[in-house]
C-alpha positions in Angstrom: -107.4 -10.8 -135.9 -106.4 -8.3 -133.2 -107.1 -4.7 -134.0 -104.2 -3.1 -132.4 -101.6 -3.1 -135.1 -98.7 -3.9 -132.6 -100.4 -6.9 -131.4 -101.1 -8.2 -135.0 -97.4 -7.7 -136.1 -96.4 -9.9 -133.0 -98.7 -12.2 -134.1 -97.9 -12.3 -137.8 -94.2 -12.4 -137.4 -94.5 -15.5 -134.7 -95.3 -17.7 -137.7 -91.8 -16.8 -139.5 -90.1 -18.0 -136.3 -87.3 -20.5 -136.9 -87.5 -23.0 -133.8 -87.0 -26.7 -135.3 -85.9 -27.8 -131.8 -88.3 -26.4 -129.2 -91.2 -25.8 -131.8 -91.9 -22.7 -129.6 -92.6 -19.9 -131.9 -92.4 -16.4 -130.7 -92.9 -13.3 -132.2 -92.5 -9.5 -130.8 -92.9 -6.3 -131.9 -92.0 -2.7 -130.5 -93.5 0.6 -131.4 -91.4 3.7 -131.4 -92.5 7.0 -129.7 -92.7 8.3 -133.6 -95.4 5.3 -134.1 -93.3 3.1 -136.0 -93.5 -0.4 -135.3 -90.7 -3.3 -135.7 -90.9 -7.0 -135.4 -88.9 -9.8 -134.8 -89.0 -13.6 -134.0 -87.2 -16.1 -132.2 -84.4 -17.8 -134.1 -82.8 -21.3 -132.6 -79.7 -22.8 -133.5 -78.3 -26.1 -133.3 -75.7 -24.6 -130.4 -78.7 -23.9 -128.1 -77.3 -20.9 -126.1 -76.8 -19.2 -129.6 -80.6 -19.0 -130.3 -81.9 -15.2 -130.5 -85.1 -14.2 -129.0 -88.0 -12.5 -130.6 -87.6 -9.1 -128.6 -84.1 -8.8 -129.3 -84.5 -9.3 -133.1 -87.5 -6.6 -133.0 -85.1 -4.2 -131.0 -82.2 -4.9 -133.5 -84.7 -4.1 -136.4 -85.6 -0.9 -134.6 -82.0 0.0 -134.2 -81.2 -0.6 -137.5 -83.7 1.6 -139.0 -82.6 4.5 -136.3 -85.1 4.2 -133.8 -84.2 4.5 -130.2 -87.2 4.9 -128.0 -89.8 2.2 -127.1 -93.2 3.2 -126.5 -94.9 -0.4 -126.3 -94.0 -3.8 -126.7 -96.1 -6.9 -127.6 -95.1 -10.4 -127.5 -97.2 -13.6 -129.1 -96.0 -16.9 -127.7 -96.6 -20.4 -128.9 -99.3 -21.4 -126.3 -102.5 -19.9 -125.0 -100.7 -18.6 -121.8 -98.6 -15.4 -121.5 -95.4 -15.5 -122.9 -93.3 -13.0 -120.7 -89.7 -11.9 -122.1 -86.6 -13.7 -120.6 -84.5 -11.8 -118.0 -82.0 -10.7 -121.0 -84.6 -9.5 -123.0 -86.3 -7.5 -120.4 -82.9 -5.7 -119.8 -82.8 -5.1 -123.7 -86.2 -4.0 -123.5 -84.8 -1.2 -120.6 -82.2 0.0 -122.8 -84.8 1.7 -125.0 -87.8 1.9 -122.9 -88.8 3.6 -119.5 -90.2 1.7 -116.6 -93.6 2.5 -117.3 -93.6 1.2 -120.8 -96.3 -1.5 -121.6 -95.4 -5.1 -122.3 -98.6 -7.1 -123.9 -98.5 -10.9 -124.1 -101.0 -12.2 -126.3 -102.1 -15.5 -127.6 -101.4 -16.8 -131.1 -104.3 -15.6 -132.3 -103.8 -12.0 -130.7 -106.2 -12.5 -127.7 -104.2 -10.2 -125.0 -103.4 -12.4 -122.0 -101.5 -10.2 -119.7 -100.4 -6.9 -119.6 -97.6 -5.3 -117.4 -95.2 -2.3 -117.3 -91.5 -3.0 -117.7 -91.2 -1.9 -114.2 -93.2 -5.0 -112.8 -91.5 -7.4 -115.0 -88.1 -5.8 -114.1 -88.5 -3.8 -110.7 -85.7 -1.6 -109.9 -83.9 -2.0 -113.1 -80.5 -0.3 -114.0 -80.8 1.8 -117.1 -79.2 4.3 -119.1 -80.1 6.6 -116.6 -78.1 5.0 -113.8 -75.0 6.0 -115.7 -75.6 9.7 -116.0 
């Protein structure tokens, strides 16, 4: 068990993932600037491209409850190597987070494997401020 509630939320929700095809369970959690934590897990589909990533689920849960600003992200993947967010999820995170937002990748048991800022994962990103 990890002492960081954000990482623990990602670890816990990972076990609820629906991944009958890949059997690769992923959990993600986002913490908003007011300290609220929202989590999501990957949901596969027989029509493979229609799957939903864990990060997208966590962001959708946050938005559904009125959250708009991500302070931190945690991801727990299905193996003991870091599970970074896919390109699409990096952009989804960018919509609600600043480039200096930390993204922590943890093992299924909560061991921190890698921490990167969003800017390191998505350099020279396009975000809401580009439209202002």
